[in-house]
C-alpha positions as CSV (number, residue, x, y, z in Angstrom):
1,X,118.3,100.3,92.1
2,X,120.7,100.4,95.0
3,X,121.3,97.4,97.2
4,X,122.7,98.0,100.5
5,X,124.6,95.8,103.1
6,X,124.6,97.1,106.7
7,X,127.2,96.4,109.2
8,X,127.2,97.5,112.9
9,X,130.6,98.4,113.2
10,X,129.9,99.3,116.8
11,X,130.4,97.5,120.1
12,X,126.6,97.9,121.0
13,X,123.6,96.4,119.6
14,X,121.5,98.6,117.2
15,X,118.0,99.1,117.1
16,X,115.3,100.4,114.7
17,X,117.8,100.7,111.9
18,X,116.5,102.9,108.8
19,X,118.3,104.0,105.4
20,X,117.5,106.4,103.1
21,X,119.1,107.5,99.3
22,X,119.6,110.8,97.6
23,X,120.4,111.0,94.2
24,X,122.3,114.7,93.4
25,X,120.0,117.5,94.0
26,X,117.0,115.0,93.8
27,X,114.6,114.6,96.9
28,X,115.3,111.9,99.8
29,X,113.7,108.9,98.0
30,X,112.1,107.3,101.1
31,X,111.2,111.0,102.5
32,X,109.6,111.6,99.4
33,X,107.8,108.2,99.5
34,X,106.6,109.1,103.1
35,X,105.3,112.7,101.7
36,X,103.3,110.6,99.0
37,X,101.9,108.6,101.4
38,X,100.8,111.3,103.9
39,X,99.1,112.9,100.5
40,X,97.1,109.8,100.2
41,X,96.0,109.6,103.9
42,X,94.9,113.2,104.2
43,X,92.8,113.2,100.7
44,X,91.6,116.8,99.9
45,X,93.5,118.5,103.1
46,X,95.9,120.8,102.0
47,X,99.5,121.2,103.7
48,X,100.7,120.5,106.9
49,X,97.9,118.3,109.0
50,X,97.3,120.0,112.6
51,X,98.1,117.7,115.4
52,X,99.7,115.1,112.8
53,X,102.8,113.6,114.1
54,X,105.4,113.8,111.3
55,X,108.3,111.1,112.0
56,X,111.9,112.4,111.0
57,X,114.0,109.3,110.6
58,X,113.2,107.1,108.0
59,X,110.9,103.9,108.3
60,X,112.7,101.0,110.1
61,X,113.9,97.9,108.0
62,X,115.8,96.2,110.6
63,X,114.7,95.7,114.0
64,X,117.9,95.2,115.6
65,X,121.8,94.2,114.6
66,X,124.2,92.8,116.9
67,X,127.6,94.0,117.2
68,X,129.8,93.0,114.5
69,X,126.8,91.6,112.4
70,X,126.1,92.1,108.7
71,X,122.6,92.6,107.2
72,X,121.8,91.9,103.6
73,X,118.1,91.5,103.8
74,X,115.2,93.1,105.9
75,X,112.9,91.9,108.4
76,X,110.6,90.2,105.8
77,X,113.5,88.6,103.9
78,X,114.0,91.1,101.0
79,X,117.0,92.6,100.0
80,X,117.8,96.0,101.6
81,X,117.1,98.1,98.5
82,X,115.9,101.4,97.4
83,X,114.9,102.1,94.1
84,X,115.0,105.8,92.6
85,X,114.9,107.5,89.2
86,X,118.3,108.2,87.8
87,X,119.4,108.3,84.2
88,X,122.5,106.3,84.7
89,X,123.9,107.4,81.3
90,X,122.8,110.9,81.4
91,X,123.4,111.9,85.0
92,X,126.4,109.4,85.8
93,X,128.2,108.3,82.5
94,X,128.1,112.0,81.2
95,X,130.1,113.3,84.3
96,X,133.3,111.1,83.4
97,X,135.5,110.6,86.3
98,X,133.7,113.6,88.3
99,X,131.0,111.3,89.0
100,X,127.6,112.0,90.5
101,X,126.9,112.9,94.1
102,X,124.8,110.2,96.1
103,X,124.0,110.5,100.0
104,X,123.2,107.6,102.2
105,X,121.4,108.3,105.4
106,X,121.5,105.8,108.0
107,X,119.5,106.1,111.4
108,X,119.6,103.7,114.7
109,X,118.4,103.7,118.1
110,X,120.7,102.4,121.1
111,X,118.9,100.4,124.4
112,X,118.1,103.8,125.7
113,X,116.2,104.9,122.9
114,X,118.9,107.7,121.8
115,X,118.7,107.9,118.1
116,X,121.9,108.0,115.9
117,X,121.8,109.8,112.7
118,X,124.6,109.7,110.1
119,X,124.7,110.9,106.3
120,X,127.6,109.5,104.3
121,X,128.4,111.1,100.5
122,X,129.4,109.3,97.8
123,X,130.5,109.9,93.9
124,X,128.8,107.3,91.9
125,X,131.4,106.8,89.1
126,X,130.6,105.4,85.5
127,X,133.7,103.6,84.0
128,X,133.3,102.6,80.2
129,X,135.5,99.9,78.5
130,X,137.1,102.2,75.8
131,X,138.0,105.9,75.7
132,X,135.9,106.8,73.0
133,X,132.2,108.0,73.1
134,X,131.2,105.1,71.5
135,X,127.5,104.5,72.8
136,X,127.9,100.6,72.2
137,X,130.8,100.5,75.0
138,X,130.1,98.7,78.3
139,X,129.7,100.5,81.4
140,X,130.4,99.7,84.7
141,X,129.5,101.6,88.2
142,X,131.2,102.1,91.6
143,X,130.5,104.3,94.8
144,X,133.6,106.0,96.0
145,X,133.3,107.6,99.5
146,X,133.7,111.3,99.0
147,X,137.2,112.4,99.6
148,X,138.4,108.8,99.7
149,X,141.1,109.7,97.3
150,X,143.9,111.8,98.8
151,X,147.2,112.5,97.4
152,X,149.3,110.6,99.4
153,X,147.5,107.6,98.1
154,X,147.9,108.7,94.5
155,X,152.1,109.4,95.0
156,X,152.2,106.1,96.7
157,X,154.4,106.5,99.9
158,X,154.2,110.3,99.9
159,X,157.9,110.9,98.6
160,X,158.3,113.7,95.8
């Protein structure tokens, strides 16, 4: 389960805020769920259903969020979270410091109904409590924004 905290950094109200999550080369989790629901609705029909409207943005989880406001719960009061299938040990810890790619999609509308859509890429990193491959060792996980580590940050002030 990946838990989210959504912040409106803009100076404008954001409406119909939605998110989605993708682990590695797997499908977007909430898009896959929309497809599963569509399969249930159409019964024995196959393929794309004629004259059906397929909505592109993920389903809304927050009706509106004010400028500078942070939301950690959806409109029903539940934690904002997406659950998917991922082997933390096999897919993440096995990659070491390379980490595992994770994408987060956020969509929202402004007061003029213009839809904004952004995708953020992260690396999910597993840190072990020891340097050996002891299967009993502890694990910690963190999301690092892609490209967040730079040579300047590693070298300190940039002096050689």
